[in-house]
RODO-743220 format. One record per residue (C-alpha): residue in one letter; x negated, y negated, z negated. Coordinates in pm, whole numbers, padded with zeros to 5 digits, always signed. Layout:
<rs>
AXYZ/...
</rs>
This chain:
<rs>
M+00014+00004-00007/P-00162-00337+00088/L-00265-00536-00220/R-00066-00854-00104/R+00243-00644-00083/I+00221-00517-00429/C+00149-00877-00553/V+00456-01008-00386/G+00682-00738-00514/V+00519-00681-00853/L+00374-01017-00960/F+00241-00890-01295/L+00001-00656-01125/C-00186-00949-00993/I-00254-01057-01360/S-00387-00713-01437/L-00611-00701-01111/S-00741-01057-01178/S-00808-01019-01543/V-01071-00746-01512/V-01341-00999-01431/V-01303-01178-01773/P-01555-01095-02037/A-01499-00849-02325/Q-01184-00895-02553/V-01046-01178-02372/S-00987-00996-02037/H-00620-01013-02056/L-00560-01378-02053/V-00370-01526-01760/P-00625-01619-01487/P-00631-01986-01397/T-00511-01916-01035/F-00194-01740-01140/E+00027-02044-01163/A-00080-02148-00807/F+00001-01782-00683/V+00336-01797-00848/Q+00434-02121-00694/E+00324-02004-00343/N+00550-01681-00368/A+00845-01833-00575/E+01040-01914-00253/V+00986-01579-00115/A+01120-01405-00420/I+01412-01641-00442/A+01503-01584-00081/Q+01509-01211-00143/K+01786-01290-00380/Q+01623-01093-00662/I+01754-01316-00927/G+01796-01170-01278/P+01849-01019-01518/F+01463-00961-01520/F+01205-01243-01484/L+00842-01296-01538/L+00788-01581-01794/H+00485-01752-01915/F+00505-01833-02284/P+00232-02068-02394/E+00173-02022-02768/E+00345-02352-02866/T+00662-02264-02659/E+00956-02175-02884/K+01116-01833-02776/I+01488-01841-02720/N+01706-01561-02878/E+01882-01489-02562/I+01554-01355-02406/K+01453-00999-02470/I+01085-00922-02409/I+01060-00594-02226/R+00705-00570-02126/H+00387-00754-02227/L+00163-00843-01935/S-00090-01058-02120/T-00112-01252-02440/E+00118-01517-02303/S+00301-01343-01997/F+00595-01114-02025/I+00873-00932-01835/V+01195-01032-02002/K+01564-00961-01968/T+01817-01237-02002/K+02155-01352-01892/L+02047-01724-01890/P+02054-01892-01554/F+01733-01924-01343/A+01768-02292-01338/Q+01784-02324-01720/L+01484-02088-01761/R+01274-02310-01516/E+01363-02618-01728/N+01227-02462-02057/Y+00921-02257-01945/P+00627-02357-01727/L+00629-02052-01520/V+00949-01854-01435/L+00972-01607-01139/P+01240-01351-01052/V+01080-01004-01010/N+01189-00718-00797/D+01237-00365-00967/L+00898-00219-00900/W+00770-00348-01246/K+00972-00048-01395/L+00731+00194-01228/S+00449+00346-01429/P+00100+00257-01265/S+00039+00603-01143/L+00392+00608-00983/L+00356+00268-00840/E+00036+00359-00682/R+00193+00633-00459/W+00545+00492-00439/E+00543+00413-00068/R+00332+00711+00026/S+00557+00964-00132/N+00804+01212+00024/K+01122+01030-00041/T+01336+01343-00017/G+01127+01593-00197/K+01247+01655-00543/R+01037+01609-00859/D+01087+01532-01234/Y+01145+01141-01311/L+01141+01041-01671/V+01358+00738-01728/K+01366+00499-02027/V+01690+00315-02066/D+01821+00025-02280/S+02133+00192-02415/F+02166+00563-02387/N+02544+00563-02449/T+02614+00294-02198/F+02380+00472-01941/K+02564+00805-01991/L+02900+00614-01885/K+02733+00467-01574/L+02613+00823-01481/Q+02971+00922-01453/D+02998+00691-01163/W+02695+00819-00970/N+02811+01157-00826/A+02484+01195-00657/L+02307+01230-01003/S+02558+01451-01171/N+02374+01770-01135/S+02021+01598-01157/V+01996+01554-01534/K+01744+01812-01656/A+01713+01685-02021/T+01816+01387-02244/N+01639+01233-02549/T+01826+01025-02777/Q+01532+00966-03007/T+01351+00800-02721/Q+01654+00684-02530/S+01534+00863-02225/V+01670+01082-01945/L+01473+01342-01731/F+01605+01371-01387/H+01502+01629-01130/T+01586+01455-00798/D+01428+01273-00508/Q+01276+00934-00472/K+01551+00809-00242/T+01809+00879-00503/I+01596+00711-00769/E+01565+00397-00546/K+01941+00391-00480/Y+02077+00426-00836/I+01817+00425-01102/L+01548+00168-00996/S+01797-00099-00948/S+01985-00046-01270/S+01970-00329-01522/L+01986-00064-01790/V+01658+00100-01690/Y+01322-00032-01819/F+01072+00236-01714/I+01033+00524-01468/D+00749+00768-01473/Q+00642+01093-01307/H+00362+01326-01403/L+00156+01461-01124/A+00076+01779-01312/L+00231+02004-01573/P+00057+02029-01918/I-00212+02286-01929/E-00426+02406-02216/E-00781+02247-02220/R-00962+02564-02264/S-01043+02754-02585/I-01382+02789-02742/E-01580+03083-02720/G-01798+03043-03039/L-01716+02883-03367/D-01939+02676-03604/L-01764+02547-03912/S-02104+02400-04039/L-02141+02127-03777/N-01838+01927-03924/N-01925+02006-04285/I-01616+02245-04306/S-01802+02551-04435/T-01964+02305-04693/V-01623+02215-04813/H-01529+02593-04845/G-01820+02639-05068/L-01790+02335-05281/Y-01407+02325-05300/P-01291+02686-05282/H-00951+02593-05393/L-00898+02387-05081/D-00736+02658-04839/G-00432+02482-04691/S-00187+02620-04948/Q+00135+02423-04946/T+00055+02261-04607/R+00224+02315-04273/V+00118+02262-03914/S+00281+02256-03582/I+00113+02371-03250/K+00269+02211-02963/E+00187+02422-02646/N+00283+02787-02556/S+00337+03015-02859/F+00081+03177-03061/D+00088+03536-03149/P+00258+03586-03504/Q+00136+03934-03535/D-00234+03845-03482/I-00423+03980-03781/D-00556+03644-03887/L-00201+03478-03852/R+00042+03751-03972/G+00303+03650-04217/R+00253+03267-04189/E+00492+03174-03906/L+00787+02933-03965/P+01091+03006-03751/S+01124+02738-03483/D+01391+02677-03219/L+01139+02472-03028/K+00909+02777-02984/D+00821+02858-02623/K+00894+03215-02496/L+00558+03248-02347/L+00284+03401-02581/A-00054+03256-02491/T-00411+03351-02602/H-00502+02981-02608/A-00239+02897-02862/T-00349+03194-03084/N-00698+03070-03063/M-00596+02721-03173/A-00401+02853-03457/T-00691+03066-03557/L-00925+02765-03560/I-00669+02570-03772/G-00606+02839-04033/G-00709+03196-03933/A-00753+03421-04240/G-01081+03571-04128/N-00939+03934-04122/S-01062+04010-03774/F-01429+03912-03826/H-01605+03622-03981/N-01541+03408-03680/G-01169+03454-03715/K-01175+03232-04023/G-01035+02886-03965/V-01020+02573-04160/A-00703+02598-04367/I-00672+02986-04420/N-00345+02960-04615/T-00151+02698-04408/V+00175+02795-04247/F+00241+02762-03876/S+00518+02638-03654/S+00522+02639-03277/S+00674+02390-03040/S+00679+02411-02659/F+00480+02153-02455/S+00740+02177-02174/N+00879+01870-02367/L+00590+01611-02371/L+00797+01372-02568/P+00768+01402-02953/D+00978+01653-03128/D+01286+01532-03305/D+01209+01384-03646/E+01427+01656-03814/Y+01195+01928-03684/F+00916+01776-03898/Q+01125+01681-04176/I+01318+02007-04240/D+00997+02216-04252/Q+00796+01945-04407/I+00529+01949-04132/L+00279+01663-04149/V+00025+01759-03881/Q+00089+01858-03506/N-00183+01977-03291/H-00184+01902-02913/S-00469+02082-02731/Y-00333+02029-02377/G-00358+01762-02111/L-00223+01635-01778/S-00408+01447-01501/I-00588+01122-01577/E-00312+00862-01668/N-00425+00525-01808/Y-00119+00332-01904/Y+00114+00286-02211/G+00387+00537-02110/L+00713+00650-02262/E+00524+00942-02454/A+00264+00706-02600/M+00528+00451-02706/A+00733+00738-02859/Y+00453+00893-03054/D+00377+00544-03201/E+00746+00499-03282/Q+00756+00830-03461/T+00484+00729-03688/Q+00687+00424-03805/R+00968+00651-03897/L+00745+00931-04029/P+00454+00745-04187/H+00284+01071-04325/L+00295+01248-03994/L-00035+01264-03791/H-00051+01384-03430/I-00392+01521-03320/F-00464+01522-02931/S-00759+01679-02762/A-00930+01413-02538/G-00949+01631-02240/N-01209+01818-02031/N-01236+01579-01738/G-01534+01377-01835/A-01658+01330-01490/G-01314+01229-01355/T-01216+00881-01252/S-00903+00693-01317/P-00688+00673-01006/A-00516+00341-01116/G-00540+00063-01364/P-00834-00172-01457/Y-01092+00123-01485/M-00993+00274-01147/E-01263+00473-00987/I-01516+00394-01266/S-01701+00731-01291/G-01732+00887-01643/F-01512+00656-01814/A-01135+00622-01891/N-01061+00972-01796/L-00843+01091-02101/T-00586+01341-01960/G-00239+01220-02032/T-00055+00893-02112/M+00040+01036-02453/K-00327+00998-02549/M-00293+00617-02513/A-00091+00601-02830/K-00246+00385-03113/N-00132+00584-03417/I-00267+00935-03326/L-00618+01065-03343/T-00771+01164-03011/V-01068+01410-03040/G-01353+01469-02800/A-01584+01773-02795/L-01942+01844-02946/D-02178+02125-02872/S-02381+02301-03157/L-02632+02036-03136/A-02384+01756-03199/R-02396+01631-02844/V-02097+01535-02642/P-02088+01754-02333/P-02041+01587-01994/S-01695+01762-01959/S-01555+01603-02264/S-01307+01314-02158/K-01418+00952-02243/G-01253+00625-02317/P-01159+00346-02313/A-00792+00343-02320/F-00616+00146-02051/D-00646-00170-02245/G-01003-00131-02364/R-00920+00041-02707/I-01185+00282-02849/K-01093+00640-02733/P-01167+00911-02839/E-01154+00813-03205/L-01353+01128-03316/V-01555+01415-03195/A-01576+01770-03343/F-01720+02109-03262/G-01558+02244-02940/E-01839+02401-02720/D-01616+02518-02450/G-01371+02215-02463/S-01188+01958-02660/S-00895+02201-02751/G-01096+02348-03041/A-01225+02003-03144/A-00862+01891-03187/A-00787+02216-03374/L-01069+02185-03625/T-00971+01836-03683/S-00601+01933-03747/G-00714+02190-04003/S-00948+01944-04167/I-00647+01709-04211/L-00457+01974-04374/L-00731+02019-04645/L-00731+01638-04692/Q-00362+01645-04738/Q-00384+01931-04984/Y-00650+01759-05186/Y-00484+01425-05200/Q-00133+01563-05297/S-00283+01798-05559/H-00468+01500-05732/Y-00207+01215-05693/D+00120+01399-05646/E+00217+01219-05336/L+00145+01244-04965/P-00128+01035-04794/S-00004+00809-04516/A-00125+00879-04164/H-00313+00553-04164/L-00508+00622-04487/L-00615+00957-04341/R-00738+00783-04014/A-00914+00523-04223/V-01090+00788-04430/L-01166+01016-04132/L-01307+00739-03921/N-01498+00590-04197/S-01661+00910-04308/A-01745+01011-03939/D-02126+01048-03873/D-02220+00779-03612/L-02386+00939-03291/G-02621+00763-03061/V-02670+00389-03076/P-02515+00212-03393/G-02146+00144-03402/P-01854+00314-03206/D-01849+00377-02834/Y-01639+00522-02561/T-01796+00862-02570/A-01798+00977-02939/G-01558+00717-03078/F-01634+00644-03430/G-01852+00957-03467/K-01867+01318-03578/L-01591+01461-03801/D-01746+01503-04151/L-01478+01681-04370/L-01719+01674-04669/G-01746+01296-04647/A-01368+01262-04606/I-01293+01465-04914/Q-01558+01280-05119/T-01399+00948-05004/I-01060+01053-05148/E-01236+01231-05457/E-01409+00916-05553/K-01111+00684-05462/R-01321+00474-05225/Y-01014+00336-05056/F-00753+00066-05087/I-00381+00086-04980/E-00204-00246-04929/S+00031-00437-04705/L+00053-00791-04539/E+00325-01023-04456/D+00283-01315-04217/E+00030-01581-04308/Q-00099-01362-04598/T-00460-01287-04679/K-00556-00983-04891/M-00911-00952-05063/F-01078-00640-05199/S-01400-00630-05407/I-01666-00355-05351/N-01931-00303-05617/L-02242-00123-05505/P-02493+00071-05721/S-02845-00040-05716/Q-03037+00036-05385/A-02723+00131-05202/T-02758+00120-04832/D-02556+00186-04512/L-02233+00037-04630/K-01946+00111-04410/V-01590-00004-04428/T-01285+00085-04208/L-00950-00073-04177/A-00667+00127-04023/W-00287+00071-03986/S+00001+00225-03801/D+00084-00032-03550/P+00450-00072-03431/A+00508+00062-03087/A+00434-00173-02796/S+00643-00236-02490/L+00621-00001-02198/N+00355-00053-01932/T+00206-00335-02164/D-00134-00471-02082/I-00230-00493-02440/A-00072-00217-02689/L-00167-00394-03020/V+00131-00552-03177/N+00045-00651-03537/D-00310-00785-03512/L-00492-00749-03855/D-00854-00868-03888/I-01106-00771-04146/K-01454-00919-04238/M-01693-00856-04518/V-01857-01129-04720/G-02162-01086-04948/D-02055-01226-05294/Q-02407-01353-05375/T-02551-01465-05032/G-02206-01565-04875/E-02321-01399-04543/S-02011-01265-04356/Y-02000-00958-04127/L-01748-00891-03852/P-01651-00553-03716/W-01797-00385-03418/I-01636-00440-03076/L-01715-00308-02744/S-01725-00457-02389/T-01398-00382-02195/F-01536-00509-01870/P-01485-00252-01597/N-01844-00159-01513/V-02044+00128-01602/D-02326-00083-01764/S-02075-00272-01965/L-01887+00021-02090/S-02207+00200-02186/S-02350-00105-02386/A-02385-00097-02746/A-02130-00233-02976/R-02162-00604-03099/R-01993-00782-03384/G-01678-00992-03316/E-01317-01034-03376/D-01120-00718-03264/H-00782-00793-03112/L-00728-00454-02936/N-00763-00171-03191/N-00557-00085-03497/Q-00870+00041-03660/E-01163-00185-03728/Q-01504-00088-03875/V-01762-00297-04033/T-02116-00160-04124/L-02425-00293-04285/S-02741-00072-04289/T-02925-00297-04538/T-02737-00453-04828/F-02844-00779-04976/D-02552-00819-05224/S-02447-00613-05516/S-02089-00670-05446/Y-01892-00759-05124/T-01542-00897-05064/L-01332-00752-04787/I-01083-01021-04633/V-00787-00894-04433/T-00571-01149-04250/T-00330-01147-03955/K-00420-01303-03622/N-00057-01317-03486/S+00301-01325-03629/L+00378-00983-03763/V+00676-00796-03633/N+00727-00663-03983/R+00541-00623-04323/Q+00231-00425-04226/A+00091-00151-04450/F-00281-00075-04404/S-00560+00117-04556/I-00924+00056-04619/A-01199+00315-04687/Y-01553+00257-04754/E-01872+00451-04835/Y-02232+00389-04893/K-02555+00586-04933/L-02799+00598-05229/P-03185+00665-05176/N-03330+00993-05241/Q-03032+01214-05195/F-03042+01565-05023/T-02759+01800-04976/W-02779+02148-04819/L-02498+02198-04561/F-02594+02521-04376/P-02634+02786-04499/R-02393+02802-04777/S-02282+03094-04987/T-01950+03112-04782/D-02144+03133-04446/H-02214+03417-04242/V-02588+03459-04210/P-02698+03735-03976/T-03037+03901-04028/G-03290+03894-03747/K-03141+03603-03577/R-03252+03241-03530/K-03029+02976-03702/R-03063+02598-03735/L-03080+02494-04088/K-02876+02182-04181/W-02886+01925-04448/E-02817+01551-04524/S-03092+01331-04664/T-03162+00980-04757/F-03533+01055-04830/Q-03780+00869-04595/Q-04076+01105-04649/P-04095+01466-04502/G-04041+01777-04710/Q-04180+02139-04744/L-03913+02407-04647/S-03939+02751-04824/Y-03732+03050-04938/K-03754+03336-05190/W-03586+03670-05232/L-03334+03639-05509/D-03500+03920-05725/R-03852+03772-05691/D-04022+03459-05806/T-04250+03395-05516/W-04160+03127-05265/I-04245+03181-04899/T-04324+02882-04684/I-04109+02826-04371/A-04248+02498-04266/E-04464+02199-04388/D-04402+01825-04330/V-04045+01878-04227/P-03887+01544-04081/L-03563+01523-04298/N-03379+01272-04065/E-03427+01447-03730/L-03296+01754-03580/Q-03324+02035-03819/P-03553+02343-03730/L-03433+02685-03618/W-03529+02944-03876/S-03599+03315-03789/I-03389+03495-04053/P-03562+03788-04204/D-03417+04124-04072/T-03331+04253-04411/L-03010+04298-04610/A-03077+04080-04909/Q-02996+03771-05099/I-03221+03468-05079/Q-03252+03094-05175/L-03386+02805-04976/R-03582+02527-05114/M-03667+02177-04997/T-03940+02024-05182/I-03973+01643-05130/G-04260+01506-05349/E-04169+01579-05701/H-03812+01665-05618/E-03683+02016-05552/F-03344+02097-05408/L-03225+02463-05403/S-02953+02605-05180/D-02674+02825-05279/T-02746+03202-05316/I-02725+03313-04951/T-02647+03673-04844/L-02828+03793-04535/S-02580+04017-04367/I-02573+04321-04146/S-02232+04394-04021/P-02154+04767-03986/T-01957+04901-03677/L-01649+05068-03797/S-01475+05339-03597/L-01181+05579-03631/D-01300+05939-03585/L-00993+06141-03678/D-00624+06046-03697/C-00433+06335-03833/E-00077+06346-03963/D-00167+06293-04328/Q-00523+06181-04310/S-00767+05965-04117/L-01146+05959-04092/L-01309+05623-04082/T-01696+05613-04011/W-01949+05340-03984/N-02326+05335-03919/P-02571+05327-04219/I-02714+04988-04313/P-03077+04999-04426/G-03119+04862-04781/A-02737+04908-04860/A-02652+05044-05204/G-02300+05141-05103/Y-02008+05022-04895/Q-01676+04838-04975/L-01379+04937-04758/Y-01096+04710-04715/G-00742+04756-04612/M-00467+04503-04480/K-00208+04542-04755/T-00016+04229-04672/R-00181+03908-04520/I-00548+03960-04604/L-00777+04247-04613/E-00818+04357-04977/P-01080+04596-05144/I-00947+04951-05159/L-01246+05190-05191/S-01604+05173-05299/L-01837+05435-05136/T-02175+05541-05113/D-02122+05756-04788/T-02081+05619-04441/F-01732+05762-04406/A-01407+05752-04582/I-01118+06002-04582/I-00806+05793-04586/E-00479+05963-04729/K-00206+05798-04543/L+00043+05832-04830/E-00181+05656-05062/Y-00311+05390-04818/P-00037+05324-04560/Y-00218+05053-04379/Q-00323+05000-04012/E-00605+04756-04035/Y-00942+04824-04206/A-01291+04687-04241/V-01605+04774-04421/A-01902+04577-04566/A-02235+04681-04690/K-02290+04634-05075/L-02629+04507-05209/P-02791+04664-05523/N-02673+04372-05731/G-02305+04456-05622/K-02266+04152-05394/K-02113+04225-05050/A-02241+04127-04721/T-02014+04011-04424/K-01740+04261-04329/S-01738+04447-03999/R-01490+04371-03730/S-01167+04508-03843/I-00987+04801-03645/N-00626+04875-03604/L-00576+05246-03622/E-00270+05216-03400/F-00470+05096-03116/Q-00746+05362-03139/S-00745+05638-02871/V-00822+05908-03124/G-00638+06226-03205/C-00673+06476-03490/Y-01028+06609-03422/I-00943+06662-03049/N-00963+06327-02866/N-00929+06490-02517/F-00893+06833-02370/L-00907+06871-01980/A-00870+07185-01758/N-00905+07123-01381/L-00864+07366-01099/I-01150+07341-00849/E-01125+07573-00563/D-01120+07929-00717/R-01244+07819-01081/V-01107+07619-01367/E-01336+07377-01547/M-01254+07274-01919/Q-01389+06998-02111/L-01337+06914-02481/T-01418+06580-02652/L-01406+06566-03048/G-01349+06261-03248/S-01564+06404-03545/L-01753+06725-03660/Y-01649+06667-04014/E-01609+07025-04171/V-01604+07175-03818/T-01744+07523-03785/E-01665+07654-03435/I-01497+07536-03114/H-01321+07798-02886/F-01174+07769-02539/Q-00894+08012-02505/K-00661+08163-02228/Y-00326+08319-02244/E-00336+08683-02147/Q-00081+08958-02200/G+00118+08779-02450/Q-00160+08612-02657/F-00439+08378-02636/I-00778+08514-02620/S-01116+08328-02651/L-01297+08284-02316/D-01586+08095-02475/Q-01704+07967-02831/F-01950+07738-02965/P-02088+07663-03305/A-02049+07302-03438/T-02362+07103-03370/S-02431+06728-03355/N-02250+06733-03013/L-01891+06585-02969/F-01876+06708-02621/Y-01818+07076-02502/Q-01743+07230-02166/T-01704+07580-02001/Q-01534+07743-01696/D-01316+08037-01607/L-01391+08228-01287/S-01131+08499-01328/L-00813+08335-01222/R-00484+08527-01164/D-00209+08449-00927/G+00056+08240-01093/A+00015+08037-01410/N-00313+08031-01601/I-00271+07866-01940/Y-00560+07732-02141/R-00622+07559-02490/A-00892+07452-02721/V-00914+07540-03096/V-01120+07378-03354/F-01207+07589-03661/L-01266+07400-03993/Q-01451+07514-04314/D-01128+07580-04511/G-01013+07837-04241/T-00752+07602-04085/S-00755+07532-03717/I-00673+07239-03491/I-00515+07344-03165/S-00496+07124-02862/D-00206+07083-02624/E-00178+07381-02373/I-00259+07328-02002/S-00093+07542-01734/L-00262+07565-01386/L-00088+07739-01092/Y-00312+07938-00871/T-00284+08168-00588/S-00569+08378-00390/K-00326+08392-00092/D-00192+08134+00127/F+00147+08172-00039/L+00269+08310-00375/V+00638+08352-00460/F+00712+08407-00835/P+00845+08532-01084/N+00984+08846-00941/P+01230+08933-01068/T+01366+08590-01189/H+01682+08466-01349/R+01912+08252-01142/L+01877+07967-01406/D+01502+07974-01387/G+01472+07952-01006/I+01184+08047-00766/S+00851+07912-00782/I+00628+07890-00480/I+00258+07807-00468/T+00102+07726-00111/K-00234+07634+00013/V-00074+07516+00334/T+00177+07228+00343/E+00215+07136+00701/E+00548+07232+00869/I+00634+07505+00601/Q+00986+07622+00532/F+01124+07874+00276/L+01434+08075+00377/L+01634+08295+00153/F+01890+08545+00267/D+02136+08756+00073/N+02171+09133+00115/L+02413+09094+00418/G+02146+08880+00601/R+02329+08541+00545/L+02103+08242+00505/V+02177+08095+00152/T+01891+07851+00115/R+01664+07658+00328/Q+01390+07431+00185/D+01084+07244+00330/L+00758+07300+00128/L+00604+06962+00097/S+00351+07007-00191/P+00126+07276-00321/F+00397+07373-00586/E+00758+07375-00512/E+01071+07499-00705/V+01369+07646-00544/I+01699+07602-00744/T+01903+07936-00764/E+02158+07876-01037/L+02454+07872-00785/L+02351+08211-00642/T+02515+08537-00764/P+02276+08806-00911/G+02154+09058-00665/L+01871+09154-00427/Y+01765+08871-00181/H+01518+08856+00109/Y+01289+08564+00168/M+01071+08442+00456/I+00827+08167+00488/L+00771+08005+00831/Q+00499+07776+00955/N+00568+07573+01267/K+00870+07802+01287/K+00667+08125+01303/R+00690+08379+01022/R+00392+08377+00787/I+00525+08618+00500/S+00843+08801+00395/G+00960+08997+00106/K+01240+09075-00139/I+01317+08917-00477/L+01561+09023-00749/I+01776+08752-00917/H+01946+08839-01232/
</rs>
């Protein structure tokens, strides 16, 4: 579509296109040439008779707004699309700039970009926002062409989803004064990949598990919005809330996300998530709008995870507005979105169009202000190129956080959701109330570990999720919760311990929803600055350049007033004052009283904390793992370890830099317990007691009617083994053993899932094996498989055993003269596979079986296998036969073969083509007597004979 044509039809777009050349944080002011452009095109618009009820108005700050004017869309700080019944002439008398607009302003940027290029008759889904849902329903009754096009309605967002063509939308919907916004997504929502590995140490989640073992997600509830997870998964079983919104499709991705959020760790150590006792609900992402408030209220759900995305969409659409609105109604609910896996993509529209590597978040819902959008990190705390980057369409900082998600941002969002559940549990258990969403955002963003150059950026946001830091912020009450009215100022004092450094303060609030398709999403503009009480020095928050250029978007943050984001952060690496005052003011007139939260933290010198490994971590022997710690020491340290039962320390490395990437350590290949030590000058810091683990491989060898035999490989150095069974929701200890096998009496232990762990001499247990489900193991009662195959004139038999436990002999047997006789026999050895053959076949059925004899004299008998054989070309049997049993025919020839049966008078009673090596002839309708048969090949007799039928 030619640029000038867009400008004539949708004048606000020229503002956006012109504004991108203005410096950071003022780029959305009306350009000086805009009034001239409007005057040039006003007569054209009026001539088109597109007069009201929608106008483009320019409101200078000093202009008084009239009540009869309703602002529909913010274009800039002073320009708006409005709806009014006031005459055009009156508007021109009161406002310096008034222009009628056509209806194309209602289209989302992505839909507008392809509007004239689209197939007007092809049917697609159109999402329409209306002014009054009830009024619009009455209007729909007059539009017969749309009567069957309504796919869904949403009274909460006052929206309608149509499945129709563009021509119909143009004729009825676009021109309706009741319609404010029309959108169309190019792609369906898709899961943004699951992760292959799991590292709970990178975001200090395993550290929290070790230091706060009571934090397990109890009394919390989380919703997963995508396809359905598997409620029978061993790590999730028994923790699903019934949900009418659940998708019918079970998906591995959803199960993985639930496992990361709160897996119980029954399957293996990497099946343990963040909040192991949380309860899950499922909601389908076929509806991209927020679920109804009642869904969250009834089941007391306070976190919803969204690990899915669409194509790149850079505008404030209906979904973004709806999620911001929901936070206003449900102030304790926090939505977590994955940033996306399109980090190399470019935005197809908007101010950041075609800028490679930036502004590529996947879906307009991620443009919301009151959510958390989370990007991915690899195991070295690097943002991979595939992780989607910011900024949002208006220059806001996105993503806000990054977390571990080595194969995609899905897992990063899930780990963040699980972490928020633990924060909610901690807060509620200590203060007997729920934390607001803006408090959680303030705490999480403030405690995040900054990555790269100082300050936030469009790649990692405010930094790497640090659950330990967030918990400690709440534990030490390093936060304020307050609210502001118009023209108010609130001040807060922070007193610092001596030698404190790296002071960081974050302000966050849940901002009211902006108007659809707005150029600036921020509504209530709060500002924070920090002032030193002794020096009087003031410090502003960090802001980023919003200029649409790769170099500008990559540039480091600088201090300034933030008029875009509803979270602001001030940091000071070196503190010159013992106390600071935080001043919060309002930049504009507030829509309503605005609640907000402030979180702060600082560091003290000569502090050291072990992060990995902790006592709760899986530490495999013989592997290389990266040790992790936090330190404020400036000098290097000496790293060493010792066996728990010895006093000698063994040096790992000298002169270890404490504030750089921590070293890889080759873990000793021994089942044992150790401690790590960091020596820094005169200071010593000991780790938890750490168990070096070797996990056995558990298998089911026997599955008999009343018993099962479980076996596992011996672990060098193990003093014994602990067997676990899945009684209800978690694996629990059931048997302590010294052998490498266990006989499970099914009446006593009626469980399906089992795991085993090696025990150390001091009784401590290593990491459990992978669990197995007995129901899914292809194992029988001693006999796993018995086969007998006819090969030319011999039968080959094979027997595979599950176990040789108490086995003495193995026999291969054949049915002869009314009984089974042994053809071959073998003593039990270390072999589980036996075979033999039979060369003495008889015409007719040859029946075989295998028998396993045990020490107590009992025998285990396989199923019988019957093989039909003939040494001739044709065999007719049995003779005589009973009329109910019929006649069996074995033939080595199957081309043009017929079987004829005649009665004693020579009359043909049966004719049957022989199409396979074995055929049966039905005789139940024949009378008993002597019959004659004949077999023809190519209509020539091959054999004939008599057969007696009783």
